[in-house]
N, C-alpha and C positions, 0 to 999 in steps of 0.2 A: 113398768110405767113411763110413758110416755111424755115431751115436756111439751106444752101445747106455748104458740106465741100468737098474737095479736099484731096483724100489718096494717098501718094507717099512711097516709100517702099526704104530707104535708101539705106540699108543694099542688094538691087537685084533692081539693080536702071533697070534691061532690063524687069522687071514687071510692066505691065503697072498699071499707077493710075486708082483709081474708085472716083466716085461722089457718096455722102451718102445725102440724107435728111431726116428729121424728129426722131423718136424717136431712128431710126439707127445710122444716125450720132452722138444725142446726146450720145448713148450708148459706139461708140469708142471712141469718146472723155473722156468719164470719166473710161476708161479702160485705157488709154494711160494713162491719168493722175495718174490713181492709184499704176501705174509700178506694182512689182513684189508682194506687198501685195493683188492685184486681189481688186473686189468691192464685194458687197454682197448687196440682195434688203434689209436688213437689214440695214444697214450703206448706201446705196445710191439708195433708194426709187425708183422704178418704176413700172407699172402697171403689163410690161413683159416681165424681162429680159430674160428668155429665148426664146422666142421669137426673142427677140434681138440679142442673142447668135447664134440660128438657123441661121437669116437671114446672119450674120455677118461670120460665117465660111462656109457659100454657096460661098462666096468671097474669099475661099481658105484662111483665117483670122487662125492663129492658137488660138485657144483660150480653155484655159482648164479650166474643171468641177473639182471642189473637193467639197465633202461632208460632212460637219460642224455639230455638233450636238452642239445645245444651249438649255439650260435651262428654268426654270419658270420665268413669271406663264405662260406660253405658249410651255412647252418642247415641243423639236421635231427634226428636222432637218433643214438645208437651203443651200443652193449652194454657192460656192465662184468662182469667173470667173477671171481668169489670161489671160492677154494676152500676148504673147511669143514671138513676135517678134517687130523690130522695126519702126514701122508707122511714117510719119508726114503728119500734119493736118495741111491744111489751107482753113480758109472760104472764100467761096464765096459771091456774091452778093444773098440777097435774092429772092426766087422765089416765085412767087404769087400763085403757083401749090397748091394743099391741100392735097395732096397725102403724102405719106412715113413716116404715122404714125402706 
């Protein structure tokens, strides 16, 4: 079963709502919960954050990518994703379909 959420935009009531399932729904919930601090794949592990953000942006969601450096033991950089709009998320009945991930 895959959870489905309905996303609406309180600051733009003329904007149509969208339904999301699977990891895209999970990612938007995490972004909304994080608020202005955003999320990183380090703090909120998910196998394909960049793909989830790509999919959400295709729905015209305003999501910023900040590139941050991190230190040892595996020094490098990672992305921080920040949602820059207010969304209302309501869980709908679970779907028996397997798609969405």
